[in-house]
TORZA-803333 format. One record per residue: chain; x, z, y of N, C-alpha, C, O in turn. Coordinates in Angstrom, 1 decimal, decimal comma. Example, Ala and Ser with C-alpha at 12.3 -4.5 7.8 and 13.67 -1.06 7.14 Angstrom:
! residues 2
- mol | npx | npz | npy | capx | capz | capy | cpx | cpz | cpy | opx | opz | opy
- A | 13,2 | 7,8 | -5,7 | 12,3 | 7,8 | -4,5 | 13,2 | 7,8 | -3,3 | 14,2 | 8,5 | -3,3 $
- A | 12,8 | 7,1 | -2,2 | 13,7 | 7,1 | -1,1 | 12,9 | 7,9 | 0,0 | 13,4 | 8,0 | 1,1 $
This chain:
! residues 183
- mol | npx | npz | npy | capx | capz | capy | cpx | cpz | cpy | opx | opz | opy
- A | 19,1 | 62,2 | 24,1 | 19,7 | 60,5 | 23,5 | 19,5 | 60,7 | 22,2 | 18,5 | 60,2 | 21,6 $
- A | 20,5 | 61,5 | 21,4 | 20,5 | 61,1 | 20,3 | 19,4 | 61,7 | 19,2 | 19,4 | 61,2 | 18,0 $
- A | 18,1 | 63,0 | 19,7 | 17,3 | 62,5 | 19,5 | 16,1 | 60,7 | 19,4 | 15,9 | 60,1 | 18,3 $
- A | 15,9 | 60,6 | 20,1 | 15,4 | 59,7 | 20,3 | 16,0 | 58,7 | 19,4 | 15,2 | 58,5 | 18,5 $
- A | 17,4 | 57,9 | 19,3 | 17,8 | 57,2 | 18,6 | 17,6 | 57,3 | 17,6 | 17,3 | 56,3 | 17,0 $
- A | 17,5 | 58,6 | 17,0 | 16,8 | 59,0 | 15,2 | 15,6 | 58,7 | 14,9 | 15,3 | 58,0 | 13,9 $
- A | 14,7 | 59,3 | 15,8 | 13,7 | 58,1 | 16,2 | 13,5 | 57,0 | 15,7 | 12,5 | 56,8 | 15,0 $
- A | 14,4 | 56,1 | 15,8 | 14,8 | 54,9 | 16,1 | 14,8 | 54,4 | 15,0 | 14,0 | 53,8 | 14,3 $
- A | 15,9 | 54,7 | 14,8 | 16,8 | 54,3 | 13,2 | 15,5 | 54,7 | 12,1 | 15,1 | 53,7 | 11,4 $
- A | 14,7 | 56,1 | 12,1 | 13,5 | 56,6 | 11,0 | 12,5 | 55,7 | 10,6 | 12,0 | 55,4 | 9,5 $
- A | 12,1 | 54,9 | 12,5 | 10,7 | 54,1 | 11,9 | 11,4 | 53,0 | 11,1 | 11,0 | 52,6 | 10,0 $
- A | 12,9 | 52,1 | 12,2 | 13,0 | 50,9 | 11,0 | 13,4 | 50,8 | 9,7 | 13,5 | 49,8 | 9,0 $
- A | 13,6 | 52,3 | 9,4 | 14,3 | 52,2 | 7,6 | 12,9 | 52,7 | 7,6 | 12,8 | 52,7 | 6,3 $
- A | 11,6 | 53,2 | 8,0 | 10,3 | 53,0 | 7,1 | 9,7 | 51,9 | 7,1 | 9,0 | 51,7 | 6,2 $
- A | 9,9 | 50,6 | 8,4 | 9,6 | 49,2 | 8,5 | 10,6 | 48,6 | 7,4 | 9,6 | 48,3 | 6,7 $
- A | 11,1 | 48,5 | 7,0 | 12,0 | 47,9 | 6,4 | 11,7 | 48,5 | 5,0 | 11,8 | 47,8 | 4,0 $
- A | 11,4 | 50,1 | 4,9 | 11,2 | 50,2 | 3,5 | 9,5 | 49,8 | 2,9 | 9,2 | 49,5 | 1,7 $
- A | 8,6 | 49,9 | 4,1 | 7,6 | 50,1 | 3,6 | 7,2 | 48,1 | 3,5 | 7,7 | 47,2 | 4,2 $
- A | 5,9 | 47,9 | 2,0 | 5,3 | 47,2 | 1,7 | 4,5 | 46,3 | 2,5 | 4,8 | 45,1 | 2,6 $
- A | 4,0 | 46,6 | 2,9 | 2,6 | 46,0 | 3,6 | 3,3 | 43,9 | 4,2 | 4,4 | 43,4 | 4,5 $
- A | 2,4 | 43,6 | 4,0 | 2,9 | 42,3 | 4,8 | 3,7 | 41,1 | 3,3 | 4,2 | 40,0 | 3,5 $
- A | 3,7 | 41,7 | 2,2 | 4,4 | 41,1 | 1,6 | 4,1 | 39,7 | 1,2 | 4,9 | 38,8 | 1,3 $
- A | 3,0 | 39,6 | 0,8 | 2,1 | 38,6 | 0,2 | 2,3 | 38,1 | 1,2 | 2,6 | 36,9 | 1,0 $
- A | 2,3 | 38,4 | 2,5 | 1,7 | 36,7 | 3,5 | 3,6 | 36,4 | 3,8 | 3,7 | 35,6 | 4,7 $
- A | 4,6 | 36,9 | 3,5 | 5,7 | 36,4 | 3,5 | 6,3 | 35,8 | 2,3 | 7,4 | 35,3 | 2,3 $
- A | 5,3 | 35,9 | 1,0 | 5,8 | 34,1 | 0,1 | 4,8 | 33,9 | 0,4 | 4,6 | 32,9 | -0,4 $
- A | 3,7 | 34,0 | 1,2 | 2,5 | 32,8 | 1,4 | 3,2 | 31,9 | 2,3 | 3,1 | 30,7 | 2,1 $
- A | 4,1 | 32,7 | 3,5 | 4,4 | 31,3 | 4,3 | 5,8 | 30,6 | 3,5 | 6,6 | 29,9 | 4,1 $
- A | 5,9 | 31,1 | 2,4 | 7,8 | 30,9 | 2,2 | 6,8 | 29,6 | 0,9 | 7,5 | 28,7 | 0,6 $
- A | 5,9 | 29,6 | 0,6 | 5,2 | 28,9 | -0,6 | 4,5 | 27,9 | 0,2 | 4,9 | 26,7 | 0,2 $
- A | 3,9 | 28,2 | 0,7 | 2,5 | 27,1 | 1,0 | 2,6 | 26,2 | 1,7 | 1,5 | 25,6 | 1,7 $
- A | 3,5 | 25,5 | 2,3 | 4,0 | 24,5 | 2,9 | 4,3 | 23,5 | 1,8 | 4,1 | 22,3 | 1,7 $
- A | 4,8 | 24,3 | 0,9 | 5,4 | 23,7 | -0,7 | 4,6 | 23,2 | -1,4 | 4,9 | 22,6 | -2,4 $
- A | 3,2 | 23,6 | -0,9 | 2,3 | 23,2 | -2,2 | 1,6 | 22,4 | -1,1 | 1,5 | 21,3 | -1,6 $
- A | 1,1 | 22,4 | 0,2 | 0,9 | 21,6 | 1,0 | 1,0 | 20,1 | 0,8 | 0,2 | 19,1 | 0,7 $
- A | 2,4 | 20,5 | 1,0 | 3,3 | 18,4 | 0,7 | 3,0 | 18,2 | 0,0 | 2,2 | 17,3 | 0,3 $
- A | 3,0 | 18,6 | -1,7 | 3,0 | 18,1 | -2,6 | 1,6 | 17,9 | -3,5 | 1,6 | 17,3 | -4,6 $
- A | 0,0 | 18,8 | -2,7 | -1,2 | 17,9 | -2,8 | -1,1 | 16,5 | -1,9 | -1,6 | 15,5 | -2,3 $
- A | -0,3 | 16,6 | -0,4 | -1,0 | 14,9 | 0,5 | 0,1 | 14,3 | -0,2 | -0,3 | 13,1 | -0,4 $
- A | 0,9 | 14,5 | -0,5 | 2,0 | 13,2 | -1,3 | 1,6 | 12,8 | -2,3 | 2,0 | 11,7 | -2,8 $
- A | 0,4 | 13,6 | -3,0 | -0,1 | 13,3 | -4,3 | -1,3 | 12,3 | -3,4 | -1,2 | 11,1 | -3,6 $
- A | -2,2 | 12,7 | -2,8 | -3,3 | 12,1 | -2,0 | -2,8 | 11,1 | -1,4 | -3,6 | 10,2 | -1,2 $
- A | -1,7 | 10,9 | -0,9 | -1,4 | 9,4 | -0,6 | -1,0 | 8,7 | -1,4 | -1,4 | 7,5 | -1,4 $
- A | -0,3 | 9,2 | -2,3 | 0,3 | 8,3 | -4,3 | -1,3 | 7,6 | -4,6 | -1,4 | 6,4 | -5,0 $
- A | -2,2 | 8,3 | -4,5 | -3,1 | 8,4 | -5,6 | -3,5 | 7,0 | -4,4 | -3,1 | 5,9 | -4,9 $
- A | -4,2 | 6,9 | -3,0 | -4,8 | 6,3 | -1,9 | -4,8 | 4,5 | -2,6 | -5,5 | 3,6 | -3,1 $
- A | -2,6 | 5,0 | -2,0 | -1,7 | 3,8 | -2,4 | -2,1 | 2,9 | -3,6 | -2,1 | 1,7 | -3,6 $
- A | -2,3 | 3,8 | -4,7 | -2,4 | 3,3 | -6,1 | -4,0 | 2,9 | -6,1 | -4,2 | 2,1 | -7,0 $
- A | -5,2 | 3,3 | -5,4 | -6,2 | 2,7 | -5,6 | -6,3 | 1,4 | -5,1 | -7,0 | 0,6 | -5,7 $
- A | -5,5 | 1,2 | -3,6 | -6,1 | 0,2 | -2,6 | -4,7 | -0,7 | -3,7 | -5,3 | -1,7 | -4,2 $
- A | -3,8 | -0,8 | -4,0 | -3,0 | -1,3 | -5,0 | -3,6 | -2,2 | -6,1 | -3,6 | -3,5 | -6,2 $
- A | -4,2 | -1,3 | -6,8 | -5,4 | -1,9 | -8,4 | -6,4 | -2,6 | -7,9 | -7,0 | -3,4 | -8,8 $
- A | -7,3 | -2,7 | -6,0 | -8,5 | -2,9 | -5,8 | -7,8 | -4,2 | -5,7 | -7,6 | -5,0 | -6,5 $
- A | -7,6 | -4,1 | -4,8 | -6,2 | -5,6 | -4,4 | -5,9 | -6,8 | -5,5 | -5,9 | -8,1 | -5,5 $
- A | -5,6 | -5,9 | -6,6 | -4,7 | -6,5 | -8,1 | -6,2 | -7,8 | -8,4 | -6,2 | -9,0 | -8,5 $
- A | -7,5 | -6,5 | -8,5 | -8,7 | -6,9 | -9,3 | -9,6 | -7,6 | -8,1 | -10,8 | -7,8 | -8,3 $
- A | -9,1 | -7,9 | -7,1 | -9,8 | -9,0 | -6,2 | -9,4 | -9,7 | -6,3 | -10,1 | -10,6 | -5,8 $
- A | -8,2 | -10,1 | -6,7 | -7,0 | -11,6 | -6,6 | -7,9 | -12,2 | -8,0 | -8,6 | -13,2 | -8,1 $
- A | -7,6 | -11,3 | -8,9 | -7,9 | -11,6 | -10,1 | -9,6 | -12,4 | -10,2 | -9,8 | -13,4 | -10,7 $
- A | -10,1 | -11,8 | -9,8 | -11,4 | -12,3 | -9,4 | -11,3 | -14,0 | -8,8 | -11,6 | -14,9 | -9,5 $
- A | -11,0 | -14,0 | -7,5 | -10,8 | -15,4 | -6,9 | -9,9 | -16,2 | -7,6 | -9,8 | -17,4 | -7,2 $
- A | -9,1 | -15,7 | -8,5 | -7,9 | -16,7 | -8,9 | -8,9 | -17,0 | -10,6 | -8,6 | -18,0 | -11,1 $
- A | -9,7 | -16,4 | -11,1 | -10,4 | -16,9 | -11,7 | -11,4 | -18,5 | -11,2 | -11,6 | -19,6 | -11,7 $
- A | -11,7 | -17,8 | -10,2 | -12,8 | -18,6 | -9,5 | -12,0 | -20,0 | -8,9 | -12,6 | -21,0 | -8,5 $
- A | -10,2 | -19,6 | -9,1 | -9,4 | -21,3 | -8,4 | -9,0 | -21,7 | -10,3 | -9,1 | -22,8 | -10,6 $
- A | -8,7 | -20,9 | -11,2 | -8,6 | -21,3 | -12,1 | -9,3 | -23,0 | -12,7 | -8,9 | -24,1 | -13,2 $
- A | -10,5 | -22,5 | -12,2 | -11,8 | -22,9 | -13,0 | -12,6 | -23,8 | -12,0 | -13,6 | -24,5 | -12,3 $
- A | -12,0 | -23,7 | -10,9 | -13,1 | -24,7 | -10,3 | -11,8 | -25,4 | -9,0 | -11,9 | -26,4 | -8,4 $
- A | -10,9 | -24,6 | -8,9 | -9,8 | -25,0 | -7,4 | -9,6 | -26,3 | -7,2 | -9,9 | -26,8 | -6,2 $
- A | -8,8 | -27,2 | -9,0 | -8,6 | -28,6 | -8,2 | -9,7 | -29,4 | -8,1 | -9,2 | -30,5 | -7,8 $
- A | -10,7 | -29,5 | -8,2 | -12,0 | -30,1 | -8,2 | -12,0 | -30,4 | -6,5 | -12,0 | -31,5 | -5,8 $
- A | -12,1 | -29,0 | -6,2 | -12,8 | -28,8 | -5,0 | -11,2 | -28,5 | -4,2 | -10,2 | -28,0 | -4,8 $
- A | -11,2 | -28,9 | -2,5 | -10,4 | -28,3 | -1,7 | -10,1 | -27,4 | -1,2 | -10,1 | -27,4 | 0,0 $
- A | -9,5 | -25,9 | -2,0 | -10,0 | -24,3 | -1,9 | -9,5 | -24,3 | -0,7 | -8,3 | -24,8 | -0,9 $
- A | -9,6 | -24,2 | 0,6 | -9,0 | -23,4 | 1,3 | -8,9 | -22,0 | 1,6 | -9,7 | -21,2 | 1,2 $
- A | -7,4 | -21,6 | 2,5 | -6,4 | -20,1 | 2,7 | -7,6 | -19,3 | 2,9 | -7,6 | -18,3 | 2,1 $
- A | -8,7 | -19,3 | 4,0 | -9,4 | -18,6 | 4,3 | -10,5 | -18,7 | 3,5 | -11,3 | -17,8 | 3,9 $
- A | -11,2 | -19,4 | 2,5 | -11,6 | -19,4 | 1,3 | -11,9 | -18,0 | 0,6 | -12,8 | -17,1 | 0,5 $
- A | -10,1 | -18,4 | 0,0 | -9,5 | -17,3 | -1,1 | -9,8 | -16,1 | -0,6 | -10,5 | -15,3 | -1,2 $
- A | -8,8 | -16,0 | 1,2 | -9,2 | -14,9 | 1,3 | -10,2 | -13,8 | 1,8 | -9,8 | -12,7 | 1,9 $
- A | -11,6 | -14,4 | 2,2 | -12,7 | -13,5 | 2,0 | -13,0 | -13,4 | 0,8 | -13,4 | -12,2 | 0,6 $
- A | -13,1 | -14,5 | -0,5 | -13,2 | -14,2 | -1,4 | -12,4 | -12,3 | -2,3 | -12,9 | -11,6 | -3,1 $
- A | -11,7 | -12,4 | -1,7 | -10,8 | -11,5 | -2,4 | -10,5 | -10,1 | -1,2 | -10,0 | -9,1 | -1,7 $
- A | -10,9 | -10,1 | 0,1 | -11,6 | -9,1 | 0,7 | -12,7 | -8,8 | 0,4 | -13,0 | -7,7 | 0,8 $
- A | -13,8 | -9,5 | -0,3 | -15,2 | -9,4 | -0,5 | -15,4 | -8,1 | -1,5 | -16,3 | -7,3 | -1,6 $
- A | -14,2 | -8,1 | -2,2 | -13,8 | -7,4 | -3,7 | -12,8 | -6,3 | -3,4 | -12,7 | -5,2 | -4,1 $
- A | -12,2 | -6,6 | -2,5 | -11,0 | -5,6 | -1,9 | -11,5 | -4,6 | -1,2 | -10,7 | -4,4 | -0,2 $
- A | -12,4 | -3,7 | -1,2 | -13,3 | -2,5 | -0,5 | -12,7 | -1,4 | -0,3 | -13,4 | -0,6 | 0,1 $
- A | -11,5 | -0,9 | -0,6 | -10,6 | -0,2 | 0,3 | -9,9 | -0,4 | 1,0 | -9,6 | 0,6 | 1,7 $
- A | -9,3 | -1,9 | 1,1 | -8,7 | -2,6 | 2,2 | -8,6 | -2,2 | 3,8 | -9,0 | -3,2 | 4,5 $
- A | -8,4 | -1,2 | 4,2 | -9,4 | -1,3 | 6,3 | -8,9 | -2,8 | 6,7 | -7,7 | -3,3 | 6,9 $
- A | -10,1 | -3,4 | 6,8 | -9,6 | -4,8 | 8,0 | -8,8 | -5,5 | 6,8 | -7,6 | -5,7 | 7,0 $
- A | -9,2 | -5,7 | 6,0 | -8,9 | -6,8 | 5,0 | -8,8 | -7,7 | 5,9 | -7,9 | -7,5 | 6,7 $
- A | -9,5 | -9,1 | 6,2 | -9,2 | -10,6 | 6,7 | -8,7 | -10,5 | 8,1 | -8,5 | -11,4 | 8,8 $
- A | -8,3 | -9,1 | 8,5 | -6,7 | -8,9 | 9,6 | -5,9 | -8,8 | 8,9 | -5,0 | -9,4 | 9,7 $
- A | -5,3 | -8,5 | 8,0 | -4,2 | -7,6 | 7,6 | -3,7 | -8,3 | 5,4 | -2,8 | -8,0 | 4,6 $
- A | -4,8 | -9,4 | 5,6 | -4,1 | -9,7 | 4,3 | -4,0 | -12,2 | 3,8 | -4,9 | -13,1 | 3,7 $
- A | -2,5 | -12,0 | 3,7 | -2,4 | -13,4 | 3,7 | -2,3 | -14,3 | 2,0 | -2,2 | -13,7 | 1,0 $
- A | -2,4 | -15,4 | 2,1 | -2,1 | -15,8 | 0,7 | -1,4 | -16,6 | 0,3 | -1,6 | -17,7 | 0,9 $
- A | -0,1 | -16,8 | -0,8 | 0,5 | -17,7 | -1,1 | 0,0 | -18,1 | -2,1 | -0,2 | -17,4 | -3,1 $
- A | -0,4 | -19,4 | -2,1 | -1,0 | -20,1 | -3,7 | 0,2 | -22,3 | -3,8 | 0,1 | -23,3 | -3,1 $
- A | 1,0 | -22,0 | -4,9 | 1,9 | -22,9 | -5,1 | 1,8 | -23,5 | -6,2 | 1,5 | -22,9 | -7,3 $
- A | 2,2 | -24,6 | -6,1 | 2,7 | -25,4 | -8,1 | 3,6 | -24,9 | -8,5 | 4,3 | -24,6 | -7,5 $
- A | 4,0 | -24,6 | -9,4 | 5,2 | -24,5 | -10,0 | 5,6 | -25,6 | -11,4 | 5,1 | -25,8 | -12,5 $
- A | 7,0 | -26,1 | -10,4 | 7,8 | -27,7 | -11,5 | 7,8 | -26,9 | -12,6 | 8,3 | -25,8 | -12,9 $
- A | 7,0 | -28,2 | -13,5 | 7,4 | -27,1 | -15,5 | 8,6 | -27,8 | -15,6 | 9,3 | -27,4 | -16,5 $
- A | 9,1 | -28,6 | -15,0 | 10,9 | -29,7 | -15,4 | 11,4 | -28,5 | -15,1 | 11,9 | -28,0 | -16,1 $
- A | 11,7 | -27,6 | -13,6 | 12,8 | -27,2 | -13,5 | 12,6 | -25,1 | -12,9 | 13,3 | -24,2 | -12,4 $
- A | 11,0 | -25,4 | -13,5 | 10,5 | -23,8 | -13,8 | 10,8 | -23,3 | -12,3 | 10,9 | -22,0 | -12,2 $
- A | 10,9 | -24,1 | -10,9 | 11,1 | -23,4 | -9,6 | 9,7 | -24,0 | -9,0 | 8,9 | -24,8 | -9,4 $
- A | 9,8 | -23,0 | -7,7 | 8,9 | -23,0 | -6,6 | 8,9 | -22,6 | -5,2 | 9,5 | -21,5 | -5,1 $
- A | 8,6 | -23,1 | -4,5 | 8,4 | -22,9 | -2,9 | 8,9 | -22,1 | -2,5 | 9,9 | -22,1 | -1,8 $
- A | 7,9 | -21,1 | -3,0 | 7,9 | -19,6 | -2,2 | 9,4 | -18,8 | -2,2 | 10,3 | -18,8 | -3,1 $
- A | 9,4 | -18,5 | -1,3 | 10,0 | -17,3 | -1,1 | 10,6 | -16,2 | -1,6 | 9,9 | -15,6 | -2,4 $
- A | 12,1 | -15,4 | -1,4 | 11,6 | -14,2 | -2,6 | 11,1 | -13,0 | -1,5 | 11,1 | -11,8 | -1,7 $
- A | 11,0 | -13,5 | -0,8 | 10,0 | -12,0 | -0,2 | 8,7 | -12,5 | 0,6 | 8,7 | -13,4 | 1,4 $
- A | 7,6 | -11,9 | 0,3 | 6,6 | -12,6 | 0,7 | 6,1 | -12,2 | 2,1 | 6,4 | -11,2 | 2,8 $
- A | 5,0 | -13,7 | 2,5 | 4,8 | -13,7 | 3,7 | 3,5 | -13,1 | 4,3 | 2,5 | -13,8 | 4,2 $
- A | 3,4 | -11,7 | 5,0 | 2,9 | -10,6 | 5,0 | 2,7 | -10,9 | 6,8 | 3,6 | -10,9 | 7,6 $
- A | 1,1 | -11,1 | 6,9 | 0,5 | -10,8 | 8,0 | 0,8 | -10,4 | 9,0 | -0,3 | -9,8 | 9,0 $
- A | 1,4 | -10,0 | 10,4 | 1,5 | -9,5 | 11,4 | 0,4 | -8,3 | 11,7 | 0,8 | -7,4 | 10,9 $
- A | -0,3 | -7,9 | 12,1 | -1,7 | -7,1 | 12,2 | -2,1 | -7,6 | 13,6 | -3,2 | -8,2 | 13,8 $
- A | -1,2 | -7,5 | 14,3 | -1,4 | -7,6 | 15,7 | -1,2 | -9,2 | 16,1 | -0,9 | -9,6 | 17,3 $
- A | -1,5 | -10,4 | 14,6 | -1,3 | -11,3 | 15,7 | -2,5 | -12,2 | 14,9 | -3,3 | -11,6 | 14,1 $
- A | -2,7 | -13,6 | 14,9 | -4,3 | -13,8 | 14,3 | -3,5 | -14,8 | 13,2 | -2,4 | -15,3 | 13,2 $
- A | -4,5 | -14,7 | 12,2 | -4,7 | -15,2 | 11,2 | -3,8 | -16,5 | 10,8 | -4,3 | -17,4 | 11,5 $
- A | -2,7 | -16,9 | 10,2 | -1,5 | -18,1 | 10,1 | -1,9 | -18,5 | 9,0 | -2,0 | -17,7 | 8,1 $
- A | -2,3 | -19,9 | 8,8 | -1,8 | -20,3 | 8,1 | -0,9 | -20,0 | 7,0 | 0,2 | -20,0 | 7,5 $
- A | -0,6 | -19,6 | 5,2 | 0,4 | -19,5 | 5,1 | 1,5 | -21,0 | 4,9 | 1,1 | -22,2 | 4,8 $
- A | 2,7 | -20,6 | 4,9 | 3,5 | -21,7 | 4,5 | 3,5 | -22,5 | 3,4 | 3,8 | -23,7 | 3,3 $
- A | 3,0 | -21,4 | 1,9 | 2,5 | -22,3 | 1,2 | 1,3 | -22,3 | 0,4 | 1,0 | -21,5 | -0,5 $
- A | 0,7 | -23,0 | 0,8 | -1,2 | -23,4 | -0,1 | -1,6 | -23,6 | -0,6 | -2,8 | -23,1 | -0,5 $
- A | -1,3 | -24,6 | -1,9 | -2,0 | -26,1 | -2,0 | -2,7 | -25,5 | -3,2 | -2,6 | -24,3 | -3,4 $
- A | -3,5 | -26,4 | -4,2 | -4,8 | -26,2 | -4,5 | -3,7 | -26,6 | -6,0 | -3,9 | -25,9 | -7,0 $
- A | -2,8 | -27,6 | -6,1 | -2,3 | -28,0 | -7,5 | -3,8 | -29,2 | -8,5 | -5,0 | -29,4 | -8,5 $
- A | -2,9 | -29,6 | -8,9 | -4,0 | -31,0 | -10,4 | -4,4 | -30,1 | -11,3 | -3,9 | -28,9 | -11,4 $
- A | -5,1 | -30,6 | -11,9 | -5,4 | -30,1 | -13,5 | -4,5 | -30,3 | -14,1 | -3,9 | -31,3 | -14,1 $
- A | -4,2 | -28,8 | -14,8 | -3,2 | -28,4 | -15,8 | -2,4 | -28,0 | -14,9 | -2,1 | -26,9 | -15,4 $
- A | -1,8 | -28,1 | -13,9 | -1,1 | -27,3 | -13,0 | -0,6 | -26,0 | -13,4 | -1,5 | -25,1 | -13,7 $
- A | 0,6 | -25,7 | -13,5 | 1,2 | -24,2 | -13,7 | 1,0 | -23,9 | -12,2 | 1,9 | -24,3 | -11,4 $
- A | 0,0 | -23,4 | -11,7 | 0,1 | -22,0 | -10,1 | 0,7 | -20,8 | -10,0 | 0,7 | -20,2 | -11,1 $
- A | 1,0 | -20,4 | -9,3 | 1,7 | -19,0 | -9,0 | 1,1 | -18,6 | -7,5 | 1,5 | -19,0 | -6,4 $
- A | 0,2 | -17,6 | -7,8 | -0,4 | -16,6 | -5,7 | 0,5 | -15,6 | -6,0 | 1,2 | -15,1 | -6,8 $
- A | 0,0 | -15,6 | -4,7 | 0,7 | -13,8 | -4,1 | 0,3 | -13,6 | -3,1 | 0,5 | -14,3 | -2,0 $
- A | -0,6 | -12,4 | -3,2 | -1,5 | -12,0 | -1,9 | -0,7 | -10,9 | -1,5 | -0,5 | -10,1 | -2,4 $
- A | -0,2 | -10,7 | -0,1 | 0,2 | -9,5 | 0,9 | -0,9 | -9,2 | 1,9 | -1,5 | -9,8 | 2,8 $
- A | -0,9 | -8,1 | 1,4 | -1,1 | -7,1 | 2,7 | -0,7 | -5,7 | 2,9 | 0,1 | -4,9 | 2,3 $
- A | -1,8 | -5,9 | 4,5 | -0,7 | -4,6 | 4,5 | -2,0 | -3,4 | 4,8 | -3,2 | -3,8 | 4,8 $
- A | -1,7 | -2,3 | 5,0 | -2,4 | -1,0 | 5,1 | -1,4 | 0,4 | 5,6 | -0,4 | 0,6 | 5,1 $
- A | -2,0 | 1,2 | 6,8 | -2,3 | 2,8 | 7,1 | -1,5 | 3,7 | 6,0 | -1,8 | 4,0 | 4,8 $
- A | -0,7 | 3,8 | 6,5 | -0,3 | 5,3 | 5,6 | -2,0 | 6,7 | 5,5 | -3,1 | 6,8 | 6,2 $
- A | -1,6 | 7,4 | 4,9 | -3,1 | 8,7 | 5,2 | -2,7 | 9,7 | 6,3 | -3,4 | 10,2 | 7,3 $
- A | -1,2 | 9,9 | 5,7 | -0,6 | 11,0 | 6,4 | 1,0 | 10,4 | 6,3 | 1,7 | 10,6 | 5,3 $
- A | 1,4 | 9,6 | 7,6 | 2,1 | 8,5 | 8,1 | 3,5 | 9,4 | 8,2 | 4,5 | 8,9 | 7,9 $
- A | 3,4 | 10,3 | 8,5 | 4,4 | 11,5 | 9,1 | 5,1 | 13,0 | 8,2 | 5,8 | 13,9 | 8,6 $
- A | 4,4 | 12,9 | 7,0 | 4,3 | 14,2 | 6,1 | 4,5 | 13,4 | 4,8 | 3,8 | 12,4 | 4,6 $
- A | 5,5 | 14,0 | 3,9 | 5,3 | 13,8 | 2,8 | 5,7 | 12,2 | 2,4 | 6,6 | 11,5 | 2,9 $
- A | 4,9 | 12,0 | 1,4 | 5,3 | 10,5 | 0,6 | 4,9 | 9,5 | 1,7 | 5,7 | 8,6 | 2,0 $
- A | 4,0 | 9,6 | 2,2 | 3,8 | 8,8 | 3,5 | 4,5 | 8,4 | 5,2 | 4,1 | 7,7 | 6,1 $
- A | 5,9 | 9,3 | 4,9 | 7,2 | 9,8 | 6,2 | 8,2 | 8,8 | 5,0 | 9,0 | 8,0 | 5,6 $
- A | 8,2 | 8,9 | 3,9 | 9,8 | 8,2 | 3,2 | 9,0 | 6,7 | 2,8 | 9,7 | 5,8 | 2,3 $
- A | 7,7 | 6,5 | 2,9 | 7,9 | 4,9 | 1,8 | 7,8 | 3,7 | 3,5 | 7,3 | 3,7 | 4,6 $
- A | 8,5 | 3,2 | 2,7 | 9,3 | 1,4 | 3,9 | 7,8 | 1,3 | 3,9 | 7,0 | 1,2 | 3,0 $
- A | 7,7 | 1,3 | 5,3 | 6,6 | 0,6 | 6,7 | 7,3 | -1,2 | 7,0 | 8,1 | -1,7 | 6,3 $
- A | 6,7 | -1,6 | 7,8 | 6,6 | -2,0 | 8,6 | 7,1 | -1,8 | 10,6 | 7,5 | -0,7 | 11,0 $
- A | 7,0 | -2,7 | 11,3 | 6,9 | -1,7 | 12,7 | 5,9 | -1,4 | 13,5 | 5,9 | -0,7 | 14,5 $
- A | 4,8 | -2,4 | 12,5 | 3,2 | -1,4 | 13,0 | 3,1 | 0,0 | 12,5 | 2,2 | 0,7 | 13,1 $
- A | 4,0 | 0,8 | 11,6 | 3,9 | 1,6 | 10,6 | 3,4 | 1,0 | 9,7 | 3,0 | 1,9 | 8,9 $
- A | 3,1 | -0,3 | 9,2 | 1,6 | -0,3 | 8,1 | 2,5 | -0,5 | 6,8 | 3,7 | -0,9 | 7,1 $
- A | 2,1 | -0,1 | 5,0 | 3,4 | -0,1 | 4,4 | 1,8 | -1,7 | 3,8 | 0,6 | -2,0 | 4,0 $
- A | 3,2 | -2,0 | 3,0 | 3,0 | -3,7 | 2,7 | 2,4 | -3,4 | 0,3 | 2,8 | -2,7 | -0,7 $
- A | 1,3 | -4,2 | 0,7 | 0,3 | -4,2 | -0,9 | 0,7 | -5,8 | -1,3 | 0,2 | -6,7 | -0,6 $
- A | 1,6 | -6,0 | -2,3 | 1,3 | -7,3 | -2,7 | 0,8 | -7,3 | -4,8 | 0,6 | -6,4 | -5,6 $
- A | 0,8 | -8,2 | -4,9 | -0,9 | -8,6 | -6,0 | 0,0 | -10,3 | -6,8 | -0,9 | -11,1 | -6,7 $
- A | 0,4 | -10,6 | -7,1 | 0,4 | -11,5 | -7,4 | 0,3 | -11,9 | -8,7 | 0,6 | -10,9 | -9,4 $
- A | -0,1 | -13,5 | -9,6 | -0,6 | -13,5 | -10,5 | -0,2 | -15,4 | -11,3 | 0,0 | -16,2 | -10,5 $
- A | -0,1 | -15,6 | -12,1 | 0,0 | -17,0 | -12,5 | -1,0 | -17,8 | -13,6 | -1,5 | -17,4 | -14,6 $
- A | -1,1 | -18,5 | -13,2 | -2,3 | -19,4 | -14,2 | -2,4 | -20,9 | -13,9 | -1,9 | -21,4 | -12,9 $
- A | -2,8 | -21,6 | -14,7 | -3,4 | -23,0 | -15,4 | -4,7 | -23,7 | -14,8 | -5,9 | -23,5 | -15,1 $
- A | -4,3 | -24,3 | -13,9 | -5,6 | -25,1 | -13,7 | -5,8 | -25,7 | -14,7 | -5,1 | -26,5 | -15,3 $
- A | -7,6 | -25,1 | -15,3 | -8,1 | -26,0 | -16,0 | -8,9 | -27,3 | -16,0 | -9,8 | -27,7 | -15,3 $
- A | -8,2 | -28,0 | -17,1 | -8,3 | -29,7 | -17,0 | -10,1 | -29,9 | -17,2 | -10,8 | -29,1 | -17,9 $
- A | -10,9 | -31,3 | -16,5 | -12,0 | -31,2 | -16,8 | -12,6 | -31,4 | -17,5 | -13,8 | -31,1 | -17,4 $
């Protein structure tokens, strides 16, 4: 019995002093960290690209509104279509984008926009926004576009920690101010 215990002790000591599998242990410890950093960087890159594309699409639409908007009664859906035509990386753009356009009173520098953006609930039908008016010639206008997108990795890294709505999407908001051109 003593010999058997001695053999087990020798084998355990040899196992403990052995260097086989050392790289595997380091890999198991370091690999999750690098995967988290890589996937988080990818998530942040996609979020930033979507935000930039939304800003660009809004700028294109604002140019049309600024030059022609006060002449024609432009509708919310027309602006939404124009924005979604250019915002290529926002999935289901027409179903998740809502636009607020309002005049800023130059006497008091106030507007009827709320502090929080009027965003679209993705399961509901698009409702007209609370604030959407074209303004008239030389009016100072404020536009705010809100779109909802899903995270690529919603349960991992940055995708897990970004603020999301009840359906799991994060909000992209773009805003701009402009003056309607005179005739």
